[in-house]
Structures are given as C-alpha cells and as structure tokens.
C-alpha positions as CSV (number, residue, x, y, z in Angstrom):
1,M,48.6,200.8,285.0
2,K,48.0,198.7,288.7
3,G,51.6,196.9,287.9
4,R,53.2,199.7,288.0
5,R,51.6,200.8,291.2
6,L,52.7,200.6,294.8
7,V,49.3,200.5,296.1
8,A,50.0,201.1,300.2
9,A,49.5,204.1,302.4
10,V,51.7,206.1,303.2
11,A,52.5,204.3,306.4
12,A,53.2,201.2,304.4
13,M,56.2,201.9,301.6
14,F,59.7,202.5,301.2
15,M,63.1,200.3,302.6
16,L,65.8,202.8,303.8
17,L,68.9,202.8,301.2
18,A,72.2,204.4,301.8
19,I,71.7,207.8,302.3
20,T,73.7,211.0,304.5
21,P,74.2,209.9,307.8
22,A,71.3,210.4,309.8
23,G,70.8,212.1,312.8
24,A,70.1,211.0,316.8
25,A,66.4,209.4,316.7
26,S,66.0,212.2,319.3
27,D,65.9,214.7,316.3
28,A,62.9,212.7,315.2
29,A,60.1,214.2,317.5
30,G,58.1,216.6,315.8
31,I,55.2,217.1,312.8
32,W,56.5,215.5,309.8
33,A,55.0,216.7,306.5
34,I,54.4,215.1,303.0
35,R,53.7,217.6,300.5
36,S,52.7,217.7,297.0
37,G,53.0,220.8,294.8
38,G,53.2,222.6,298.4
39,R,49.8,221.0,299.7
40,T,49.4,218.9,302.3
41,L,49.1,215.4,302.3
42,A,49.7,213.5,305.2
43,L,50.8,214.6,309.1
44,M,52.8,212.2,311.1
45,T,53.4,213.8,314.8
46,L,55.9,211.7,316.8
47,R,56.7,211.5,320.7
48,H,59.4,210.6,322.9
49,D,57.8,208.8,326.0
50,V,60.4,206.6,328.0
51,A,57.3,205.0,329.9
52,L,56.4,203.0,326.2
53,P,58.3,200.0,325.6
54,G,60.3,199.4,322.7
55,G,62.3,203.1,322.8
56,G,59.2,204.9,324.0
57,W,57.7,206.3,320.8
58,S,54.8,206.6,319.4
59,A,53.5,208.6,316.6
60,D,49.7,209.8,315.2
61,L,49.2,209.5,311.1
62,L,46.7,211.8,309.6
63,R,46.0,211.7,305.9
64,P,43.2,211.8,303.4
65,V,41.7,207.9,303.6
66,G,42.4,205.8,300.3
67,T,46.0,207.3,300.1
68,A,48.5,205.3,298.0
69,F,51.6,205.9,295.9
70,T,53.2,204.5,292.7
71,Q,56.3,203.2,293.0
72,S,58.1,206.3,291.5
73,H,56.4,208.2,294.3
74,M,53.1,209.9,293.1
75,A,50.1,210.2,295.3
76,F,46.6,208.9,294.2
77,G,43.7,207.8,295.8
78,M,43.1,210.0,298.0
79,S,38.7,210.9,299.3
80,A,37.9,213.9,300.9
81,V,38.0,212.0,304.5
82,P,41.1,212.0,306.7
83,E,41.8,209.4,308.5
84,H,44.1,208.7,311.8
85,R,46.3,205.9,312.6
86,R,48.1,205.0,315.8
87,L,51.7,203.8,315.8
88,R,54.2,202.6,318.4
89,S,58.0,202.2,318.5
90,I,59.4,198.4,319.1
91,G,62.7,199.0,319.0
92,V,65.3,201.9,318.3
93,A,68.9,200.9,316.6
94,G,71.1,204.1,316.1
95,G,69.0,206.8,314.7
96,A,66.1,204.7,313.1
97,I,62.5,204.1,315.0
98,E,61.1,201.0,314.0
99,L,57.8,201.7,314.7
100,K,53.9,199.2,314.1
101,Y,50.5,200.1,313.6
102,V,48.5,199.8,317.1
103,D,45.0,198.4,315.5
104,P,46.7,197.2,311.9
105,K,44.9,196.2,309.2
106,P,44.7,192.7,308.0
107,D,47.4,193.4,305.4
108,Q,49.5,195.5,307.6
109,A,50.4,192.8,310.6
110,N,53.7,192.6,310.1
111,D,54.5,195.9,308.9
112,V,57.3,197.1,310.6
113,I,58.2,200.7,309.8
114,V,61.1,202.2,309.8
115,L,61.7,206.4,310.6
116,T,64.9,208.1,310.6
117,A,65.5,211.6,311.1
118,L,68.6,213.1,308.9
119,G,69.0,216.5,310.4
120,Q,68.3,219.4,308.1
121,G,64.4,219.2,309.0
122,L,64.5,216.1,306.5
123,A,63.3,212.4,308.0
124,T,63.0,208.8,306.0
125,W,59.6,206.5,306.6
126,S,59.7,203.3,304.8
127,L,58.8,200.0,304.9
128,K,61.1,197.5,306.4
129,G,62.4,195.1,303.9
130,A,60.6,196.7,300.8
131,P,62.8,197.5,298.3
132,I,61.7,200.6,297.5
133,E,63.1,203.8,297.3
134,P,62.5,206.0,300.6
135,L,60.0,208.6,301.1
136,L,61.3,212.0,302.4
137,L,59.9,213.7,304.6
138,V,60.2,217.1,305.9
139,R,59.7,219.6,309.0
140,A,56.0,220.5,309.8
141,R,55.2,224.1,309.3
142,P,53.3,226.1,312.6
143,G,50.3,225.3,312.1
144,E,50.2,223.1,309.2
145,K,46.7,221.5,308.0
146,L,46.1,218.9,305.7
147,D,44.7,220.3,302.6
148,F,41.6,219.3,300.6
149,P,40.3,218.3,297.9
150,W,42.0,216.0,295.7
151,D,41.0,214.2,292.4
152,R,41.4,210.8,293.1
153,G,41.4,210.2,289.2
154,R,44.9,212.4,289.5
155,E,48.1,211.3,290.2
156,Y,50.4,213.9,292.1
157,A,54.0,214.3,292.3
158,L,55.7,214.5,295.8
159,D,57.6,217.4,297.0
160,E,60.7,215.5,298.0
161,P,63.7,218.1,298.5
162,W,66.6,216.1,298.9
163,P,69.8,218.4,299.4
164,S,72.1,218.5,296.6
165,N,75.6,216.3,297.4
166,P,78.4,219.2,297.7
167,E,81.0,216.1,296.6
168,M,79.0,215.4,293.5
169,T,78.2,219.2,292.8
170,R,82.2,219.7,293.0
171,L,82.6,217.2,290.9
172,F,80.5,218.8,287.9
173,D,82.3,222.2,288.8
174,E,85.4,220.6,287.8
175,D,84.2,218.7,285.0
176,Q,83.0,221.7,283.6
177,G,86.0,223.9,284.6
178,A,88.0,221.8,282.7
179,R,86.0,222.4,279.3
180,K,85.8,226.3,279.5
181,D,88.2,226.4,276.4
182,G,86.5,223.5,274.0
183,L,89.0,224.1,271.0
184,H,92.5,224.2,273.3
185,I,91.7,221.1,275.7
186,D,94.7,219.5,276.5
187,W,93.5,215.7,276.9
188,S,96.8,214.4,278.4
189,V,95.8,215.8,281.3
190,V,92.5,216.3,281.6
191,G,91.8,212.9,280.3
192,P,93.1,211.2,283.7
193,Q,91.3,213.6,285.7
194,D,87.6,212.4,284.0
195,R,88.5,209.6,285.2
196,A,89.3,210.1,288.8
197,R,85.8,212.0,288.2
198,R,84.2,209.3,287.2
199,E,85.5,207.3,289.6
200,A,84.8,209.3,292.7
201,A,81.0,209.5,290.8
202,R,80.9,205.7,290.8
203,R,82.1,205.3,294.5
204,L,78.8,208.2,295.3
205,L,76.5,206.5,293.1
206,D,77.0,202.9,294.7
207,A,76.9,204.1,298.4
208,G,73.8,205.3,297.4
209,A,75.0,208.7,298.4
210,L,73.0,210.7,294.8
211,R,69.6,211.7,295.9
212,S,68.6,214.9,294.2
213,G,67.8,215.6,290.5
214,E,70.3,218.0,290.5
215,D,72.7,215.4,292.1
216,F,72.2,212.9,289.0
217,W,71.9,215.7,286.6
218,H,75.7,216.3,287.9
219,A,76.8,212.5,287.3
220,A,75.3,212.5,284.0
221,F,78.0,215.0,282.7
222,V,80.5,213.5,284.5
223,F,79.8,209.9,282.9
224,Q,79.4,211.9,279.4
225,H,82.7,212.7,279.3
226,G,84.0,209.5,279.5
227,D,85.6,207.3,277.1
228,K,83.9,204.5,275.9
229,P,80.1,203.0,275.4
230,Q,79.2,202.2,278.9
231,D,80.0,205.7,280.1
232,Y,77.6,207.3,277.7
233,L,74.9,204.6,278.4
234,L,75.3,205.2,282.1
235,A,74.8,208.8,281.8
236,H,72.5,208.7,279.3
237,N,70.1,206.8,282.4
238,L,71.5,209.1,285.1
239,A,69.7,211.7,283.2
240,V,66.7,210.1,282.8
241,I,66.2,209.6,286.8
242,A,67.4,213.6,286.7
243,A,64.1,214.0,284.9
244,A,62.0,211.8,286.4
245,K,63.2,213.6,289.7
246,G,62.2,216.9,288.6
247,R,65.4,218.6,286.6
248,R,63.6,219.8,284.0
249,D,67.1,220.6,281.7
250,A,67.9,217.4,282.1
251,P,66.3,216.0,278.8
252,W,69.0,217.4,276.9
253,I,72.0,215.8,278.8
254,A,69.7,212.4,278.3
255,A,69.7,213.1,274.4
256,A,73.3,213.6,274.0
257,S,74.5,210.8,276.3
258,L,72.0,208.7,273.4
259,D,73.6,210.1,270.7
260,R,76.8,209.6,272.3
261,Y,76.3,206.3,272.9
262,L,74.9,205.4,269.5
263,Q,77.8,206.7,267.7
264,A,80.4,205.1,270.5
265,I,79.1,201.7,269.4
266,G,79.1,202.4,265.4
267,Q,75.6,203.4,265.1
268,K,74.0,207.0,264.4
269,Q,72.8,209.8,266.3
270,V,69.8,211.0,266.1
271,Y,69.6,214.1,267.7
272,G,72.4,215.9,266.2
273,T,74.0,216.7,269.1
274,Q,77.1,215.5,268.7
275,F,80.1,217.4,266.2
276,M,83.4,216.0,265.5
277,M,86.1,218.4,264.3
278,R,89.3,217.2,263.3
279,P,92.0,219.3,262.1
280,G,92.0,220.4,258.7
281,Q,88.6,219.0,258.0
282,P,84.8,220.7,258.2
283,A,82.9,220.4,261.6
284,T,80.6,216.8,260.8
285,Q,77.5,215.6,262.9
286,E,78.1,212.0,260.6
287,P,76.9,209.5,261.5
288,Y,73.8,211.3,261.8
289,D,70.4,209.9,261.0
290,R,68.2,213.1,260.2
291,N,65.2,211.4,260.0
292,A,64.9,209.2,262.5
293,I,62.9,211.6,265.0
294,S,61.0,215.2,264.2
295,D,62.4,218.7,265.5
296,A,59.6,219.0,267.3
297,M,60.9,215.9,269.4
298,R,64.4,217.7,269.4
299,M,63.2,220.8,270.8
300,A,61.0,219.3,273.5
301,T,64.3,218.2,275.1
302,G,66.0,221.3,274.5
303,V,68.0,220.4,271.3
304,P,67.7,223.1,268.4
305,P,65.8,222.1,265.2
306,Q,68.5,221.2,262.7
307,A,68.3,224.4,260.6
308,E,70.1,225.8,263.7
309,Q,72.0,222.9,264.0
310,E,73.9,223.3,260.6
311,K,74.2,227.5,261.6
312,R,76.3,225.7,265.0
313,R,78.6,223.6,262.8
314,A,79.2,226.1,260.0
315,E,80.6,228.4,263.2
316,F,82.6,225.4,264.6
317,D,84.2,225.6,260.7
318,R,84.6,229.6,261.0
319,E,86.4,229.0,264.7
320,S,88.9,226.5,263.3
321,A,89.9,227.9,261.1
322,A,90.3,231.8,262.7
323,P,94.2,232.5,263.2
324,A,95.3,232.0,266.6
325,P,96.5,235.1,268.6
326,P,99.7,236.2,269.0
327,R,101.5,235.3,271.8
328,P,102.3,237.8,274.5
C-alpha cells in the first residue's frame, strides 16, 4: 500500500505539465482551496509584495498536520490539528511563481514549489521536477475555513473540477453525429472523417490538453471508432482514466473498447457489447466467451445482462429485415 502512495504534504507534490494557457502571475494573488467532497482540506493565501526578493511573493499554507496524498490524488493521514507553513518566492517565470519554504523540514530543503494561475478561478500547485500530475486549486469562498474532523484511516478523493476542452467536445459531438443513423452510414465519407478526428484527438492528448473526466470519456469514443487494435486499446485506457477522474458512465466504454480490442486480435469478447451485422445474415456477437465474467460484473459496468443482449440482437435482425421506406 505504501508503494503506491506519494507520502508528501500538499506543498510537496506535483509537476506542472502541459495545460491550458496560464494567466499572468499577478492573477495568483488571493486565497486558494483544496477540497474533498466539498469539504475544505487546505487553504493557501498568496500575497504580492514587490519589496520581497525573488519576484515579491509570499504564501501561507494552512492544512491538517499529517496531510498526505497518493499519486492518484487521494488524501489521507489528516489529524485534528491545523498546521501553518510559510513560503517565499525565489523567482517568477511567465505565469509560474516558484516558492520555497521559509522553515523547511529536513527533507524539504531543496523543494521548489510552483504555483501557476490558469484563469477561471483555477491554479496548479506542483513540486518542480516531480513526474506527477499537477494538483488543481480553486479560488476559496469568502470566509472559507478548514473542515474537521477527518478519519486518518480513510482515503478521500480530491475535488478537481478541470474544465473540459472545447475542441475535444467538438470532436466527440461530430463523432456521435456521424452515427445518428447506425444502419445507413456511408463509410466512404465517415471513415476519413473518423481518421481526422483521431489525429486531432491524438494531438490534444500529446499536448496534455485533456484534463477532465469528460475529456477522456470523449476521447475514448473517438478512438473506439478506430480501425485497428491499437485504437481500441487506447480507447480502453482512456476510459479507465475517465472513470478514475469521476466519469461514472466511463466503465461502459471501457468494457466496449476491451471487447472490440479482443475481437480485433482474434480473441473472444467477454462483455457482449459488440454486434456484427452482415447483409442477409443474422446479427451475431461471436466470437463471445459468455462465461468469462458474470452478468453481475456486466451490470456493474453498465452493460446489459446476456438475456437483454439477446433481445437486442433479435431487434437488430428485425430492423435489418424491415423494407426500406419509399423514396420521396
């Protein structure tokens, strides 16, 4: 359990990765909050004073003694005693303010903390050089105070309301719009459009421009509609990330992309999400290992049980056999 944890305090955590364009350093002044379940876990007050060296910034960090985090942004170890720490800036690079502790603990003497204002009431808090995803801060509410008590034996998921990327949302909407009439898709048109959407989504991924659970959920659908096993495997991984970031319906696309990947490499699907329709033939889910997992596991991921799947397969047969409506 300890091996998967980054046992570090709030101010000693996250490397700043590629993000949406940062605001000016001057936007960082004020009080920032870290919350879990709407409860306030830590508060940091940042002040600008040009009389101070290193860019003129000072910070006061207030949090429960013992606060630490896992690499997946779960808080734990909080005591019932608040702790106050002071920091001073050593420089400003663009919109990023670099800070060090005024009274570092022995293992913090070389730590450089980076705070970057993003605009829209958001900022990132990171430890320079640490290969870990940044922690998201939000503007504190007027009069906001630390909440107590916390159960030291529990882990608490942090509230990190990353805004969704509008370009990724647009790609997803286009992907879904191209499939409104699933039985009459012109693949000579949609296929090249799908490839262009995957290339655009890949650029966003590589740039670190996807942050929210919705972003990764959208990207999972775009790659699920790929044309090779690697696309489906990437879709599965994106769906796992989306679920980890709180997108509750992401397990379904995780299951569907796994099924599609398995069939693409010549193996049997296990959830039963994939249906194949060929002209003049009944719809089929084969190859399908119906005993690999239980219906309870299927339903836990949002996939219907096998009896419902068979009803859907029969419905596909009826739809494909129905005569086309007369042309106007």
